[in-house]
mmJSON file of the N, C-alpha and C atoms, coordinates in Angstrom:
{"data_MODEL":{"atom_site":{
"group_PDB":["ATOM","ATOM","ATOM","ATOM","ATOM","ATOM","ATOM","ATOM","ATOM","ATOM","ATOM","ATOM","ATOM","ATOM","ATOM","ATOM","ATOM","ATOM","ATOM","ATOM","ATOM","ATOM","ATOM","ATOM","ATOM","ATOM","ATOM","ATOM","ATOM","ATOM","ATOM","ATOM","ATOM","ATOM","ATOM","ATOM","ATOM","ATOM","ATOM","ATOM","ATOM","ATOM","ATOM","ATOM","ATOM","ATOM","ATOM","ATOM","ATOM","ATOM","ATOM","ATOM","ATOM","ATOM","ATOM","ATOM","ATOM","ATOM","ATOM","ATOM","ATOM","ATOM","ATOM","ATOM","ATOM","ATOM","ATOM","ATOM","ATOM","ATOM","ATOM","ATOM","ATOM","ATOM","ATOM","ATOM","ATOM","ATOM","ATOM","ATOM","ATOM","ATOM","ATOM","ATOM","ATOM","ATOM","ATOM","ATOM","ATOM","ATOM","ATOM","ATOM","ATOM","ATOM","ATOM","ATOM","ATOM","ATOM","ATOM","ATOM","ATOM","ATOM","ATOM","ATOM","ATOM","ATOM","ATOM","ATOM","ATOM","ATOM","ATOM","ATOM","ATOM","ATOM","ATOM","ATOM","ATOM","ATOM","ATOM","ATOM","ATOM","ATOM","ATOM","ATOM","ATOM","ATOM","ATOM","ATOM","ATOM","ATOM","ATOM","ATOM","ATOM","ATOM","ATOM","ATOM","ATOM","ATOM","ATOM","ATOM","ATOM","ATOM","ATOM","ATOM","ATOM","ATOM","ATOM","ATOM","ATOM","ATOM","ATOM","ATOM","ATOM","ATOM","ATOM","ATOM","ATOM","ATOM","ATOM","ATOM","ATOM","ATOM"],
"id":[1,2,3,4,5,6,7,8,9,10,11,12,13,14,15,16,17,18,19,20,21,22,23,24,25,26,27,28,29,30,31,32,33,34,35,36,37,38,39,40,41,42,43,44,45,46,47,48,49,50,51,52,53,54,55,56,57,58,59,60,61,62,63,64,65,66,67,68,69,70,71,72,73,74,75,76,77,78,79,80,81,82,83,84,85,86,87,88,89,90,91,92,93,94,95,96,97,98,99,100,101,102,103,104,105,106,107,108,109,110,111,112,113,114,115,116,117,118,119,120,121,122,123,124,125,126,127,128,129,130,131,132,133,134,135,136,137,138,139,140,141,142,143,144,145,146,147,148,149,150,151,152,153,154,155,156,157,158,159,160,161,162],
"type_symbol":["N","C","C","N","C","C","N","C","C","N","C","C","N","C","C","N","C","C","N","C","C","N","C","C","N","C","C","N","C","C","N","C","C","N","C","C","N","C","C","N","C","C","N","C","C","N","C","C","N","C","C","N","C","C","N","C","C","N","C","C","N","C","C","N","C","C","N","C","C","N","C","C","N","C","C","N","C","C","N","C","C","N","C","C","N","C","C","N","C","C","N","C","C","N","C","C","N","C","C","N","C","C","N","C","C","N","C","C","N","C","C","N","C","C","N","C","C","N","C","C","N","C","C","N","C","C","N","C","C","N","C","C","N","C","C","N","C","C","N","C","C","N","C","C","N","C","C","N","C","C","N","C","C","N","C","C","N","C","C","N","C","C"],
"label_atom_id":["N","CA","C","N","CA","C","N","CA","C","N","CA","C","N","CA","C","N","CA","C","N","CA","C","N","CA","C","N","CA","C","N","CA","C","N","CA","C","N","CA","C","N","CA","C","N","CA","C","N","CA","C","N","CA","C","N","CA","C","N","CA","C","N","CA","C","N","CA","C","N","CA","C","N","CA","C","N","CA","C","N","CA","C","N","CA","C","N","CA","C","N","CA","C","N","CA","C","N","CA","C","N","CA","C","N","CA","C","N","CA","C","N","CA","C","N","CA","C","N","CA","C","N","CA","C","N","CA","C","N","CA","C","N","CA","C","N","CA","C","N","CA","C","N","CA","C","N","CA","C","N","CA","C","N","CA","C","N","CA","C","N","CA","C","N","CA","C","N","CA","C","N","CA","C","N","CA","C","N","CA","C","N","CA","C","N","CA","C"],
"label_alt_id":[null,null,null,null,null,null,null,null,null,null,null,null,null,null,null,null,null,null,null,null,null,null,null,null,null,null,null,null,null,null,null,null,null,null,null,null,null,null,null,null,null,null,null,null,null,null,null,null,null,null,null,null,null,null,null,null,null,null,null,null,null,null,null,null,null,null,null,null,null,null,null,null,null,null,null,null,null,null,null,null,null,null,null,null,null,null,null,null,null,null,null,null,null,null,null,null,null,null,null,null,null,null,null,null,null,null,null,null,null,null,null,null,null,null,null,null,null,null,null,null,null,null,null,null,null,null,null,null,null,null,null,null,null,null,null,null,null,null,null,null,null,null,null,null,null,null,null,null,null,null,null,null,null,null,null,null,null,null,null,null,null,null],
"label_comp_id":["UNK","UNK","UNK","UNK","UNK","UNK","UNK","UNK","UNK","UNK","UNK","UNK","UNK","UNK","UNK","UNK","UNK","UNK","UNK","UNK","UNK","UNK","UNK","UNK","UNK","UNK","UNK","UNK","UNK","UNK","UNK","UNK","UNK","UNK","UNK","UNK","UNK","UNK","UNK","UNK","UNK","UNK","UNK","UNK","UNK","UNK","UNK","UNK","UNK","UNK","UNK","UNK","UNK","UNK","UNK","UNK","UNK","UNK","UNK","UNK","UNK","UNK","UNK","UNK","UNK","UNK","UNK","UNK","UNK","UNK","UNK","UNK","UNK","UNK","UNK","UNK","UNK","UNK","UNK","UNK","UNK","UNK","UNK","UNK","UNK","UNK","UNK","UNK","UNK","UNK","UNK","UNK","UNK","UNK","UNK","UNK","UNK","UNK","UNK","UNK","UNK","UNK","UNK","UNK","UNK","UNK","UNK","UNK","UNK","UNK","UNK","UNK","UNK","UNK","UNK","UNK","UNK","UNK","UNK","UNK","UNK","UNK","UNK","UNK","UNK","UNK","UNK","UNK","UNK","UNK","UNK","UNK","UNK","UNK","UNK","UNK","UNK","UNK","UNK","UNK","UNK","UNK","UNK","UNK","UNK","UNK","UNK","UNK","UNK","UNK","UNK","UNK","UNK","UNK","UNK","UNK","UNK","UNK","UNK","UNK","UNK","UNK"],
"label_asym_id":["A","A","A","A","A","A","A","A","A","A","A","A","A","A","A","A","A","A","A","A","A","A","A","A","A","A","A","A","A","A","A","A","A","A","A","A","A","A","A","A","A","A","A","A","A","A","A","A","A","A","A","A","A","A","A","A","A","A","A","A","A","A","A","A","A","A","A","A","A","A","A","A","A","A","A","A","A","A","A","A","A","A","A","A","A","A","A","A","A","A","A","A","A","A","A","A","A","A","A","A","A","A","A","A","A","A","A","A","A","A","A","A","A","A","A","A","A","A","A","A","A","A","A","A","A","A","A","A","A","A","A","A","A","A","A","A","A","A","A","A","A","A","A","A","A","A","A","A","A","A","A","A","A","A","A","A","A","A","A","A","A","A"],
"label_entity_id":["1","1","1","1","1","1","1","1","1","1","1","1","1","1","1","1","1","1","1","1","1","1","1","1","1","1","1","1","1","1","1","1","1","1","1","1","1","1","1","1","1","1","1","1","1","1","1","1","1","1","1","1","1","1","1","1","1","1","1","1","1","1","1","1","1","1","1","1","1","1","1","1","1","1","1","1","1","1","1","1","1","1","1","1","1","1","1","1","1","1","1","1","1","1","1","1","1","1","1","1","1","1","1","1","1","1","1","1","1","1","1","1","1","1","1","1","1","1","1","1","1","1","1","1","1","1","1","1","1","1","1","1","1","1","1","1","1","1","1","1","1","1","1","1","1","1","1","1","1","1","1","1","1","1","1","1","1","1","1","1","1","1"],
"label_seq_id":[1,1,1,2,2,2,3,3,3,4,4,4,5,5,5,6,6,6,7,7,7,8,8,8,9,9,9,10,10,10,11,11,11,12,12,12,13,13,13,14,14,14,15,15,15,16,16,16,17,17,17,18,18,18,19,19,19,20,20,20,21,21,21,22,22,22,23,23,23,24,24,24,25,25,25,26,26,26,27,27,27,28,28,28,29,29,29,30,30,30,31,31,31,32,32,32,33,33,33,34,34,34,35,35,35,36,36,36,37,37,37,38,38,38,39,39,39,40,40,40,41,41,41,42,42,42,43,43,43,44,44,44,45,45,45,46,46,46,47,47,47,48,48,48,49,49,49,50,50,50,51,51,51,52,52,52,53,53,53,54,54,54],
"pdbx_PDB_ins_code":[null,null,null,null,null,null,null,null,null,null,null,null,null,null,null,null,null,null,null,null,null,null,null,null,null,null,null,null,null,null,null,null,null,null,null,null,null,null,null,null,null,null,null,null,null,null,null,null,null,null,null,null,null,null,null,null,null,null,null,null,null,null,null,null,null,null,null,null,null,null,null,null,null,null,null,null,null,null,null,null,null,null,null,null,null,null,null,null,null,null,null,null,null,null,null,null,null,null,null,null,null,null,null,null,null,null,null,null,null,null,null,null,null,null,null,null,null,null,null,null,null,null,null,null,null,null,null,null,null,null,null,null,null,null,null,null,null,null,null,null,null,null,null,null,null,null,null,null,null,null,null,null,null,null,null,null,null,null,null,null,null,null],
"Cartn_x":[-202.512,-202.265,-203.951,-204.305,-204.812,-204.952,-206.173,-206.179,-206.701,-205.345,-205.924,-207.183,-207.86,-209.536,-210.475,-210.307,-211.875,-211.616,-210.544,-210.26,-210.275,-209.995,-209.951,-208.644,-208.662,-207.622,-206.775,-205.766,-204.982,-203.627,-203.279,-202.071,-201.049,-199.933,-198.915,-198.918,-197.708,-197.52,-197.921,-197.307,-198.05,-199.747,-199.954,-201.473,-202.561,-201.621,-201.972,-202.316,-200.563,-200.34,-201.321,-201.852,-202.634,-203.933,-204.525,-205.945,-206.41,-205.312,-205.103,-205.703,-204.954,-204.882,-206.08,-206.673,-207.491,-209.49,-209.518,-209.739,-210.247,-209.058,-209.647,-208.51,-209.528,-208.91,-207.446,-207.345,-205.343,-205.951,-206.934,-207.479,-207.624,-208.303,-208.507,-206.855,-206.441,-204.283,-203.904,-203.95,-202.986,-201.829,-201.715,-200.075,-199.095,-198.084,-197.119,-196.167,-195.759,-195.583,-194.907,-196.288,-197.07,-196.52,-196.287,-195.932,-197.104,-196.867,-198.461,-198.556,-199.414,-199.88,-199.377,-199.552,-199.727,-198.143,-197.13,-195.776,-194.781,-195.477,-194.765,-194.471,-195.083,-194.778,-193.433,-193.083,-192.671,-190.89,-190.27,-188.985,-188.466,-187.007,-186.045,-184.832,-184.673,-183.779,-182.202,-181.072,-180.318,-179.715,-178.121,-177.516,-177.886,-177.743,-177.492,-176.498,-175.7,-175.447,-174.394,-173.046,-172.405,-171.891,-171.469,-170.333,-169.101,-167.86,-166.727,-166.659,-167.668,-167.139,-168.168,-168.456,-168.623,-167.578],
"Cartn_y":[-43.835,-42.526,-42.115,-40.549,-40.229,-38.719,-38.56,-37.368,-35.977,-34.8,-34.156,-32.837,-33.043,-32.483,-32.865,-34.214,-34.782,-36.466,-36.858,-37.554,-38.866,-38.872,-40.518,-41.733,-42.704,-43.448,-43.484,-43.332,-44.053,-44.772,-45.632,-46.562,-45.616,-45.188,-44.855,-43.149,-42.394,-41.577,-41.467,-41.527,-41.216,-41.457,-41.965,-42.466,-41.033,-40.862,-39.622,-38.462,-38.471,-36.952,-37.05,-38.176,-38.048,-38.211,-38.571,-38.53,-36.93,-36.229,-35.253,-33.971,-34.388,-33.713,-34.306,-34.864,-35.801,-34.813,-34.848,-34.517,-33.53,-32.55,-31.847,-30.055,-29.337,-27.818,-27.472,-26.382,-25.916,-25.126,-24.496,-23.568,-24.324,-25.443,-26.48,-27.577,-27.239,-28.457,-27.128,-25.742,-24.847,-25.206,-25.292,-25.424,-24.445,-24.834,-23.535,-23.433,-24.714,-25.36,-24.286,-23.849,-23.209,-21.604,-20.736,-19.486,-18.614,-18.012,-17.151,-15.795,-15.945,-14.835,-13.338,-13.123,-11.19,-11.214,-12.768,-12.532,-12.099,-12.016,-12.726,-10.79,-9.807,-8.808,-7.641,-8.37,-8.061,-8.028,-7.008,-7.12,-8.218,-8.631,-9.358,-8.672,-8.81,-7.578,-8.626,-7.389,-8.095,-7.448,-7.722,-8.342,-9.612,-9.644,-10.898,-11.885,-12.784,-14.329,-14.728,-13.986,-14.115,-15.05,-16.067,-16.769,-16.595,-17.003,-16.599,-14.561,-14.416,-12.572,-12.484,-13.273,-12.786,-13.903],
"Cartn_z":[45.641,45.166,45.371,45.976,45.852,45.249,44.776,43.648,44.695,44.583,46.096,45.85,44.446,44.361,44.206,43.911,43.819,44.702,44.959,45.96,45.208,43.827,43.277,43.363,43.931,43.681,42.55,41.982,41.378,41.409,40.327,41.215,41.408,40.255,40.767,40.445,40.465,39.553,38.642,37.338,36.094,36.058,36.506,36.925,36.596,38.221,38.16,38.202,37.186,36.18,34.974,34.351,33.776,34.227,34.916,35.949,35.557,36.185,36.707,35.218,33.866,33.043,32.189,32.289,31.596,32.784,33.443,34.756,34.605,35.139,36.09,34.872,35.191,34.196,34.695,34.238,34.59,36.201,35.827,37.449,38.182,38.307,39.213,39.745,38.755,39.122,39.146,39.586,39.935,39.53,37.842,37.552,37.727,38.292,38.675,37.735,36.697,36.074,35.05,33.784,32.756,33.411,32.506,32.374,32.308,33.355,33.471,31.954,31.654,30.225,30.617,31.973,32.156,32.533,32.529,32.518,31.684,30.474,28.779,29.286,29.527,28.715,29.484,30.934,31.814,31.105,31.227,30.677,32.043,30.867,31.881,31.801,33.375,34.222,33.305,34.162,34.262,31.861,32.349,31.037,30.515,29.392,28.84,28.914,28.822,29.474,27.708,27.357,26.526,26.455,26.189,25.817,26.113,26.864,26.708,26.367,27.086,27.372,28.906,29.651,30.964,31.618],
"occupancy":[1.0,1.0,1.0,1.0,1.0,1.0,1.0,1.0,1.0,1.0,1.0,1.0,1.0,1.0,1.0,1.0,1.0,1.0,1.0,1.0,1.0,1.0,1.0,1.0,1.0,1.0,1.0,1.0,1.0,1.0,1.0,1.0,1.0,1.0,1.0,1.0,1.0,1.0,1.0,1.0,1.0,1.0,1.0,1.0,1.0,1.0,1.0,1.0,1.0,1.0,1.0,1.0,1.0,1.0,1.0,1.0,1.0,1.0,1.0,1.0,1.0,1.0,1.0,1.0,1.0,1.0,1.0,1.0,1.0,1.0,1.0,1.0,1.0,1.0,1.0,1.0,1.0,1.0,1.0,1.0,1.0,1.0,1.0,1.0,1.0,1.0,1.0,1.0,1.0,1.0,1.0,1.0,1.0,1.0,1.0,1.0,1.0,1.0,1.0,1.0,1.0,1.0,1.0,1.0,1.0,1.0,1.0,1.0,1.0,1.0,1.0,1.0,1.0,1.0,1.0,1.0,1.0,1.0,1.0,1.0,1.0,1.0,1.0,1.0,1.0,1.0,1.0,1.0,1.0,1.0,1.0,1.0,1.0,1.0,1.0,1.0,1.0,1.0,1.0,1.0,1.0,1.0,1.0,1.0,1.0,1.0,1.0,1.0,1.0,1.0,1.0,1.0,1.0,1.0,1.0,1.0,1.0,1.0,1.0,1.0,1.0,1.0],
"B_iso_or_equiv":[0.0,0.0,0.0,0.0,0.0,0.0,0.0,0.0,0.0,0.0,0.0,0.0,0.0,0.0,0.0,0.0,0.0,0.0,0.0,0.0,0.0,0.0,0.0,0.0,0.0,0.0,0.0,0.0,0.0,0.0,0.0,0.0,0.0,0.0,0.0,0.0,0.0,0.0,0.0,0.0,0.0,0.0,0.0,0.0,0.0,0.0,0.0,0.0,0.0,0.0,0.0,0.0,0.0,0.0,0.0,0.0,0.0,0.0,0.0,0.0,0.0,0.0,0.0,0.0,0.0,0.0,0.0,0.0,0.0,0.0,0.0,0.0,0.0,0.0,0.0,0.0,0.0,0.0,0.0,0.0,0.0,0.0,0.0,0.0,0.0,0.0,0.0,0.0,0.0,0.0,0.0,0.0,0.0,0.0,0.0,0.0,0.0,0.0,0.0,0.0,0.0,0.0,0.0,0.0,0.0,0.0,0.0,0.0,0.0,0.0,0.0,0.0,0.0,0.0,0.0,0.0,0.0,0.0,0.0,0.0,0.0,0.0,0.0,0.0,0.0,0.0,0.0,0.0,0.0,0.0,0.0,0.0,0.0,0.0,0.0,0.0,0.0,0.0,0.0,0.0,0.0,0.0,0.0,0.0,0.0,0.0,0.0,0.0,0.0,0.0,0.0,0.0,0.0,0.0,0.0,0.0,0.0,0.0,0.0,0.0,0.0,0.0],
"pdbx_formal_charge":[null,null,null,null,null,null,null,null,null,null,null,null,null,null,null,null,null,null,null,null,null,null,null,null,null,null,null,null,null,null,null,null,null,null,null,null,null,null,null,null,null,null,null,null,null,null,null,null,null,null,null,null,null,null,null,null,null,null,null,null,null,null,null,null,null,null,null,null,null,null,null,null,null,null,null,null,null,null,null,null,null,null,null,null,null,null,null,null,null,null,null,null,null,null,null,null,null,null,null,null,null,null,null,null,null,null,null,null,null,null,null,null,null,null,null,null,null,null,null,null,null,null,null,null,null,null,null,null,null,null,null,null,null,null,null,null,null,null,null,null,null,null,null,null,null,null,null,null,null,null,null,null,null,null,null,null,null,null,null,null,null,null],
"auth_seq_id":[1,1,1,2,2,2,3,3,3,4,4,4,5,5,5,6,6,6,7,7,7,8,8,8,9,9,9,10,10,10,11,11,11,12,12,12,13,13,13,14,14,14,15,15,15,16,16,16,17,17,17,18,18,18,19,19,19,20,20,20,21,21,21,22,22,22,23,23,23,24,24,24,25,25,25,26,26,26,27,27,27,28,28,28,29,29,29,30,30,30,31,31,31,32,32,32,33,33,33,34,34,34,35,35,35,36,36,36,37,37,37,38,38,38,39,39,39,40,40,40,41,41,41,42,42,42,43,43,43,44,44,44,45,45,45,46,46,46,47,47,47,48,48,48,49,49,49,50,50,50,51,51,51,52,52,52,53,53,53,54,54,54],
"auth_comp_id":["UNK","UNK","UNK","UNK","UNK","UNK","UNK","UNK","UNK","UNK","UNK","UNK","UNK","UNK","UNK","UNK","UNK","UNK","UNK","UNK","UNK","UNK","UNK","UNK","UNK","UNK","UNK","UNK","UNK","UNK","UNK","UNK","UNK","UNK","UNK","UNK","UNK","UNK","UNK","UNK","UNK","UNK","UNK","UNK","UNK","UNK","UNK","UNK","UNK","UNK","UNK","UNK","UNK","UNK","UNK","UNK","UNK","UNK","UNK","UNK","UNK","UNK","UNK","UNK","UNK","UNK","UNK","UNK","UNK","UNK","UNK","UNK","UNK","UNK","UNK","UNK","UNK","UNK","UNK","UNK","UNK","UNK","UNK","UNK","UNK","UNK","UNK","UNK","UNK","UNK","UNK","UNK","UNK","UNK","UNK","UNK","UNK","UNK","UNK","UNK","UNK","UNK","UNK","UNK","UNK","UNK","UNK","UNK","UNK","UNK","UNK","UNK","UNK","UNK","UNK","UNK","UNK","UNK","UNK","UNK","UNK","UNK","UNK","UNK","UNK","UNK","UNK","UNK","UNK","UNK","UNK","UNK","UNK","UNK","UNK","UNK","UNK","UNK","UNK","UNK","UNK","UNK","UNK","UNK","UNK","UNK","UNK","UNK","UNK","UNK","UNK","UNK","UNK","UNK","UNK","UNK","UNK","UNK","UNK","UNK","UNK","UNK"],
"auth_asym_id":["A","A","A","A","A","A","A","A","A","A","A","A","A","A","A","A","A","A","A","A","A","A","A","A","A","A","A","A","A","A","A","A","A","A","A","A","A","A","A","A","A","A","A","A","A","A","A","A","A","A","A","A","A","A","A","A","A","A","A","A","A","A","A","A","A","A","A","A","A","A","A","A","A","A","A","A","A","A","A","A","A","A","A","A","A","A","A","A","A","A","A","A","A","A","A","A","A","A","A","A","A","A","A","A","A","A","A","A","A","A","A","A","A","A","A","A","A","A","A","A","A","A","A","A","A","A","A","A","A","A","A","A","A","A","A","A","A","A","A","A","A","A","A","A","A","A","A","A","A","A","A","A","A","A","A","A","A","A","A","A","A","A"],
"auth_atom_id":["N","CA","C","N","CA","C","N","CA","C","N","CA","C","N","CA","C","N","CA","C","N","CA","C","N","CA","C","N","CA","C","N","CA","C","N","CA","C","N","CA","C","N","CA","C","N","CA","C","N","CA","C","N","CA","C","N","CA","C","N","CA","C","N","CA","C","N","CA","C","N","CA","C","N","CA","C","N","CA","C","N","CA","C","N","CA","C","N","CA","C","N","CA","C","N","CA","C","N","CA","C","N","CA","C","N","CA","C","N","CA","C","N","CA","C","N","CA","C","N","CA","C","N","CA","C","N","CA","C","N","CA","C","N","CA","C","N","CA","C","N","CA","C","N","CA","C","N","CA","C","N","CA","C","N","CA","C","N","CA","C","N","CA","C","N","CA","C","N","CA","C","N","CA","C","N","CA","C","N","CA","C","N","CA","C","N","CA","C"],
"pdbx_PDB_model_num":[1,1,1,1,1,1,1,1,1,1,1,1,1,1,1,1,1,1,1,1,1,1,1,1,1,1,1,1,1,1,1,1,1,1,1,1,1,1,1,1,1,1,1,1,1,1,1,1,1,1,1,1,1,1,1,1,1,1,1,1,1,1,1,1,1,1,1,1,1,1,1,1,1,1,1,1,1,1,1,1,1,1,1,1,1,1,1,1,1,1,1,1,1,1,1,1,1,1,1,1,1,1,1,1,1,1,1,1,1,1,1,1,1,1,1,1,1,1,1,1,1,1,1,1,1,1,1,1,1,1,1,1,1,1,1,1,1,1,1,1,1,1,1,1,1,1,1,1,1,1,1,1,1,1,1,1,1,1,1,1,1,1]
}}}
């Protein structure tokens, strides 16, 4: 496998994940999995789901 940022060759997806965490900043990686800080202040939409009530 090849790193999309620096073209480094790694053996597999686990090695690629470790390489990304070790060698590249969050900004470089563009991690979409992490919650964006500016999104934290937005209220949740809709009513809460209550088991047995909905």
